[in-house]
N, C-alpha and C positions, 0 to 999 in steps of 0.2 A: 747482259741486259743492255748495256750502252751500245754495243754493236747492233743489236736487234732494233733499238730505237733509231739509230742513225740510218741503217739500211732501209727501214720502212718509213722514213721521214715522220717519225712520231715524237721527236724531241720537244716540240711545242705542246703536245698534249699530255705527255707523261714524263715525270722526273725519274732520274736514275737512282731510285732508292726504294725502300719497301712501300712507301706511299704510292709511288708511280707504278710499281709492279702490281700492287693489289688493285689499283684502279684499272690498269690494263686487263688483268685477269677477270675482274668483275664485269667490265664492259663487254668482253668477248662472251662470257657466259650469258649475260643478259641479252645480247644480240641474237642468241640462238633460241630464245624463249618468246612465246606470246604471253602478254600480260605478266611480265616479271615483277616480283616483289622481293626486295632485299631488306633484311633487317639491318640494324645499326652495325657498323664495322667496329668490333671490340678490340682494343689494343691490349695485349697481354704478353706473357713470356711462357714459353713451353719448352721444357728441357733445355734451359739456358739460351734459347733463341727468341729474339723479338718475333712476335706473331700477331696476326690479325685474324679474327674469327668472325664469321657471318653465316647467315642462312639465306637461301634464295629459293623461291618457288615460282612456278609458272607452268606453261604448257608447251610440250615439245612433241611434234608429230601426233597431236591429239591426245596425249597422255599428260595428266596433271602430275607434276613431279615436285619433290622437295629435296634440296641439297643442303648439307652441312659442309662448310668450306673453311679450311685453314690455310693461311698464307704465312710463310716463315722466312726469316732472314738468317741464313747460315753464315759461317765464316767467309766462304768464298762464293756461295750460291744462294739463290732464292729457291724455295720449294713450295709446292701446293699439294694439299691432300683434299680429296673430295669423296664424300659418302652420299649416296642418294637412295631414295625410295619413292614409290608412288605416294603422292601427297596424302592419300587417305590412311597411310601407314606411318606417317611421321611421328606420331606420339608413341606408337608401339616400338619403334626402333630408335627413339631419341637417345637413350642411354648408350646403346651400342654404337651409334654414330659418333657420339661425343668421345667414347673410348678410342675410336679410330683417329679422330681429329687430334686428340691429346697424346697419341702414341708416337708421333714422329720424333726421332732423335737423330742428330747428325753423327755419322760415324767418324771416328778419328782417323786421320791419314797416317799411314806408316811410311817411314823413309825406305826407299829401295836399298837393299843390301849392296854394299860396295865391295 
């Protein structure tokens, strides 16, 4: 994350932490939408990782869309999970989308055999 911020001259706009990462991710998503609407960013823990959850809706290429987004801080990496559906189906798929967002778990690294 720090290298990406430095290489793109973004250190003034984004911090090198989950707050900065989530802001960067959401800014990129919102830039791709017409009339974006983002829900409150919820702080939580998912599978022992600090996480931020939100929803985002808007129009992309003439299609009204709804996204459920999870942003996670792993041991050495940040992760993001995105589930989407046409906006008129958001209530039909809300439970399934939440299962996807809550399913991310960081795999344990194994040491190379010596």
